[in-house]
NUDOTI-496238 format. One record per residue: residue in three letters; x, y, z of N, C-alpha, C in turn. Coordinates in pm, whole numbers, plus 50000, padded with zeros to 5 digits. Layout:
alaXYZXYZXYZ;...
***
This chain:
unk432254261765113431334271365053430324276165156;unk430024288865148429064294565242427644294065189;unk427474292065059426144292265000425664306264968;unk426424316665008426034330464980426454334264839;unk425614341864772425934346464637427054356764641;unk427884356564539428924366664527428264379964492;unk428424389864575427784402764553428804413864579;unk429794415464487430884424964514430454439464519;unk429284442764463428854456664464427854459764574;unk427484449764655426504452264759425204457364697;unk424674468064751423434473664698423674482964580;unk424944485764547425244494664436424674488964307;unk423924496664235423344492264110421944486764126;unk421534483764248420184478664270419284489264332;unk419874499364389419104510564441419574523164370;unk418714532964361419064545364294420174552464371;unk421324555164306422384562164377422004576664405;unk422524581864511422274595764549423584603364532;unk423524614464462424714622464438424594635164521;unk425514637064610425444647864707426414658964667;unk425914671164661426774682664632427604685464756;unk428914686264742429764688464860429514702064922;unk429364702665055429044715365120430194725365121;unk431434720665109432584729665120433374730464990;unk432774726664880433494726164753433744739964694;unk434604740064593434934752364521434304751864384;unk433974763464330433534764964193434674771764118;unk435274764564021436444769763949436094769163801;unk435544779863749434994779663614435174793163545;unk435124792863411435134805063332436484812063323;unk437564805363356438884811463351439474811063210;unk440394820063179441004820963048442064810463020;unk442474802963122443464792263107442934779563170;unk443774772363243443344760263314442544764063437;unk441644755063476440934757263602441884755963719;unk442624744863725443614742363830444884737363762;unk446024743063797447324738463748448154734263868;unk448514721363872449454716263972450744714163895;unk451724722763921452884724263833454144717963891;unk455214719563819456504713163841456864712063989;unk457084699564032457584697064166456554697164277;unk455324701464251454304701364356453994686964394;unk453914683964520453814670164566452744668664673;unk451944658064663451024654464770449794663164783;unk449364669564675448164677664679446944669064647;unk445794672564705444554665364679443444675164648;unk442684672264543441514680164508440274672164546;unk439434677964629438184671764672437074682264667;unk435894678264625434724686664640434664698864552;unk435064697564426435114709164338434234707164215;unk433644718064168433004718464037433944726863950;unk434534720563849435554727063768435074727063623;unk434664738963575434184740363438432674740363425;unk431974740363537430514740163533429954752463604;unk428634753863594427934763863674427854758863819;unk427314766863906427224763264048426384750764072;unk425424748163984424604736063998425374723563961;unk426444725163882427224713863834426634707063713;unk425564712563657424844705863549424874713063415;unk425604724363408425744731663281427174736763270;unk427604738963147428994742963121429234757763150;unk430334760563214430914773963227432424771663223;unk432864766263108434174760263095435354769563111;unk436434763863159437734770463156438294768863015;unk439064778662967439574778362830440634767462810;unk441304763462915442304752762907441724739762959;unk442554732063026442114719663091441384722963220;unk440484714163260439874716063392440944715363499;unk441724704563498442864702763588444034697763505;unk445194703863522446404699163456447454696563563;unk447894684063574448984680263662450204678463573;unk451144687763583452264688563490453594687063565;unk454264675463545455564672563605455514674063758;unk454444668563815454224669563960453714655964010;unk454544648664080454234635064122453404634664250;unk452694623464268452034620564395450844629164429;unk450134634164329448944642364353447684634164325;unk446534639064374445314631164358444064639664343;unk443114633964270441734638964263440894627864321;unk440474629564444439734619064513438414624864561;unk437344620764493436034626464523435164617564607;unk435564605164627434704595764697435574586764783;unk435164584264905435894575264993435284561264984;unk436064551465017435614537565010434364535265094;unk434244542165207433134539865298431904548265267;unk431924556565163430764564865133429554556265096;unk428454558665161427174552665125426124562865165;unk425404568965075425214564664936426414568064848;unk426364562664728427404564264627427444578964586;unk428554585864610428624600164581429904603464504;unk429854614164429431034619264359431184633864397;unk432394637964426432594651664472433274660764371;unk434174655964287434744664464184433964662464056;unk433434673364002432794673163871433674681863781;unk434334675663683435294682663598434784681363456;unk433944690663419433194689763293433044703463230;unk432784703663100432504716163031433724724262993;unk434924718663008436154726162978436494725462829;unk437224735462780437494736462637438654728062589;unk439404722162683440404712162645440024699162715;unk440894693062792440604680562860440004683162998;unk439264673463048438824674663187440024674363278;unk440804663563270442044661863346443154658363249;unk444284665163261445484661563186446594658763286;unk447234647263272448354643363357449564641963264;unk450544650863279451714651063191452984648363270;unk453694637763233454994634463294454954635463445;unk453884630063503453684630363648453444616163696;unk454224611563794454134597963844453214596963964;unk452624585063981451854581564101450694591064128;unk449914593764024448714602064036447504592764055;unk446614596264148445424588364176444184596564142;unk443244590364069442024597064024440854588064060;unk440084591564162439004582864209437764591064243;unk436604585864202435324591664242435044605264183;unk435154606564049434944619363982434044617663860;unk433424628563819432674629163693433494637363593;unk433674632063473434324639263363433364639063244;unk432814650763206431924651563091430464649863124;unk430154647863250428784645663295428514655663407;unk427264659963418426884669263524426784662463659;unk426684670563763426604665463900425344657063923;unk424334658863839423094651263856423154637463791;unk424294633763732424464620763666423504618863549;unk423054629963489422134629263376422564638563263;unk422874651063297423244661063195424604657763135;unk424704659063002425994657762935426624671762932;unk427774673162993428504685763002429924682662955;unk430064680262826431304674662772432494683962786;unk433644677962808434914684662787435174683762637;unk435724694162576435864694462431436804683562379;unk437834680062455438774669662412438504656962493;unk439494651562562439334639262639438794642062779;unk438104632162835437764633062976439024632963060;unk439894622963035441184621663103442254618962998;unk443314626762998444464624662911445694622462997;unk446354611062978447624608063046448684607762938;unk449674616762946450664617662839452064620062894;unk452994622262802454394624062842454944610962895;unk455704611763002456344599963060455684595863192;unk454414598863207453714595763333453804580863366;unk454074577763492454154563763537453204561563653;unk452544550063649451724545263761450544554163794;unk449844558763692448594565963713447504555763743;unk446754557963850445624549163883444334556863868;unk443464551963780442154558063758441114548163807;unk440364551863908439364542963965439924534764078;unk439114525464125439494516864235438334507564266;unk438414500564377437314491864415436054500364432;unk434924494264409433664501564422433574507064563;unk433274519664584432744529564491433764539664440;unk435014535964424436054545564388436214547664238;unk435324542064158435394544064013435044558263974;unk435274561463848434954574463792433904572763683;unk433314583863642432484584263523433184593363424;unk433514588263306434084596463199433244593763075;unk432314602663047431314600162944430934613162874;unk430494611762749429974623162675431014633162628;unk432294630062638433354639562602433554640462451;unk434224651062407434394653862265435314644162193;unk436234637862263437114627862201436984614762278;unk437954611462358437954598762431437554600662577;unk437054590062636436834590362780438164590962852;unk439074581862813440434581562867441384579162751;unk442434587362740443484585262641444814584462714;unk445594573862684446934572162740447884572262621;unk448864581262624449734583162507451154586462552;unk452014588962455453414591962485454114579462535;unk455004581162631455724569662688455174566162826;unk453924569362850453284566062978453354551063002;unk453504547163129453624532863162452994530463299;unk452604517863321452044514063450450664519763476;unk449934523563369448584529263384447614518163423;unk446744520963521445724511463564444404518763575;unk443334512563520441994517963541441044506463569;unk440124508663663439074498763686437894505263756;unk436724498563737435454503463789435174517763746;unk435464520763621435164533963564434094532363458;unk433084540763465432014540963366432514549163247;unk432864542763138433324549563017432204549562913;unk431674561162881430574561962785429234558462845;unk429174557762975427934554563046427774563963164;unk426544567163198426254573763324426394563363434;unk426574567563558426754557963667425464550163690;unk425544537063669424434527863691423194530963609;unk423374537963495422234539663405422704541263263;unk421964548063177422104547563032423414552462972;unk423434551062841424614554562761424814569562750;unk426084573662746426484587462722427804586662646;unk427764582562518428984579362444429894591462423;unk431184588162412432174598262373431994600762222;unk432574611862173432474614662031433464606461950;unk434484600762013435514593061941435694579762010;
***
């Protein structure tokens, strides 16, 4: 024994996290369909640094009429907003305020979702709900990973239905270090269901 206390989160949770707006991000909002569609056969795409369904500040809704992001029959894609080495704790994809789900993954294998806000504003305070689920995994999706070791978790809070819904014949789903119904390291922001 070393005598040192187990501290798997380091300073996370003991100091106020800082949320940094990405300098090169995209604003994808107010569209008549999905904000982003990654469709049949598309492979190895990554979304980083985007506000999808919000205003430019990331703290108010300017929703897309469909899903914020829909990955449909397209394996090996990712929404990765935060790297393991980021300090301070930051989130780069804010997928909130959409009229369907924040993220929908349909019959798509090996999708990774890390370091994102679903249903919460970029300031980690405003509730900017997606009308349905924060994250919906459906169809025959296999091996979807939501979250990861700190700081790769997500925030899915304040949404109109569930924070995360897994349905259909989806299998191998894993989630960890995700704030469901909570703001990151602070108060409650419950889902409606």
